N, C-alpha and C positions, 0 to 999 in steps of 0.2 A: 264610681255607684253617687249616683245624684241622692237628693233628699227624696224624692219620691220613690225611688228602689229602695232606699233605706227603710221608710215606712211600708211598703210592701213586705218586705223581708222580716221585718219585727211583727207585723200584724199576720204572716203565714207560721212564724215560730212561736208565737203567743197564743193563737186563735183568738186575736182581739179583733175588731172591725177596726180598717184603715181610718176612719175619721177618728176615733177615740186613740190611735196610736200617733196619729198625726196631732191632736191636741197634746198629747201626753210630750211628744217630741217639741213641740212649740214651747210649751213649760218648762222645761229643761234647758233648751237654749236661752230663752229669754232669762232664766234664773242665773244661769253661769254669765251670760253678758252683763247682767245689773250688778252681780256679784263681783266681778272682774272691774268694772268701770267705778264703783266703789272703793276699789283699791284692796280687795280681799281677794283670797285663793279659793279655789275650790278644787278639792282633793278627791279623786275617786281611786281607792286604793285598788291598786294592780292595772287600773287602765291608764290614768296620768295626773297631772296637775296642770289647772289653768291658772295665770297669775298674772297679773300687771307686772311689766317690765320697764324702769325707767332708763331713758338714755340721754344723756348729757348733750347740750350743745357741742358742736365740734364744727373745725374746719373743712369744707370741702372744696371742690372744682365743678365748675359748668363743664359737662362733658363734650358739649359742640363748642365751646369757645376756650374753654381751659381758665376763664375767669376765677380766680378764688371766690369763695361766698361762704356764708354761715349757715350750718345745718342747724335748725332749731331744736331745742330739747323736745322731747315727747315721751309720753307712757303710751306703750301698746301690749297689747295681748300676747302672752308667751303659754306654750302649751309643751310640757316636758311628760312623754311616754313613760308610764310605770315600767316595772321590771318585767311582768309577765306580757305586756303588751309587746315590749322589744323582743323578749324571747321569743315570742310568736311569730313575728315578723322574720326577724333573722334566721329562725329555723325553715320557714318557709320558701326563703330566698338562698338557700345553700345549695352550692352548686354540686348535683347529682355525681355521684362516683362514677368513673367510666370503666367500662368493664376489664379485667385483667386481659393483658395482650398475651398469645402465645408465641409470638416471636416468628410463626411463620410467614405472616405477611412480609416481614423485613428480611427474611433469608431467602424467600421468593425472589424479592425483588432485587436482591443482591446477586443472585445467580444468574437473573434474566441480563442485569446490568454488563455481567462479566463474559456473558456467553453468547449474546447479540452481538452479530458482527457489525462492524463499523462500516458507514456508508464511504465510499472511495470516491475522490473529488479529483 
C-alpha cells in the first residue's frame, strides 16, 4: 500500500475528504520525523515506537575490493512495533491447518504399488 492508497482507505473509513486526510497524514509524518530528528521518541501505544538509534563507528570492508574501511557513526530512525500490531501480523500469517487425512489415499497408493504388474525387460 502506498501513501495515496492509505489516504483513500482512511478517508473511506472515517467519512472524511481525501484532502483533509492527506493534510492530517502529512502533519503526522512531519511531527514524527521532527521529533525523532530532535532525539526524542514517539510512542503510539499498541501500534509502535519511533525513536532515534545511534550506531557507533565500526570497521568494514569494501565489498568490491575487499579493502578495509571505516564505517562512520550515524543516528538513524528505528521503528519497534507494539504488542497488538505484532500479534495481528503473526495471526494473519499463521499457516492454515491442513484437513485431517483419512488415510485412504495412502492405503490406495500402497495397494496399487503392490498389485501393479512389473514391466518386463
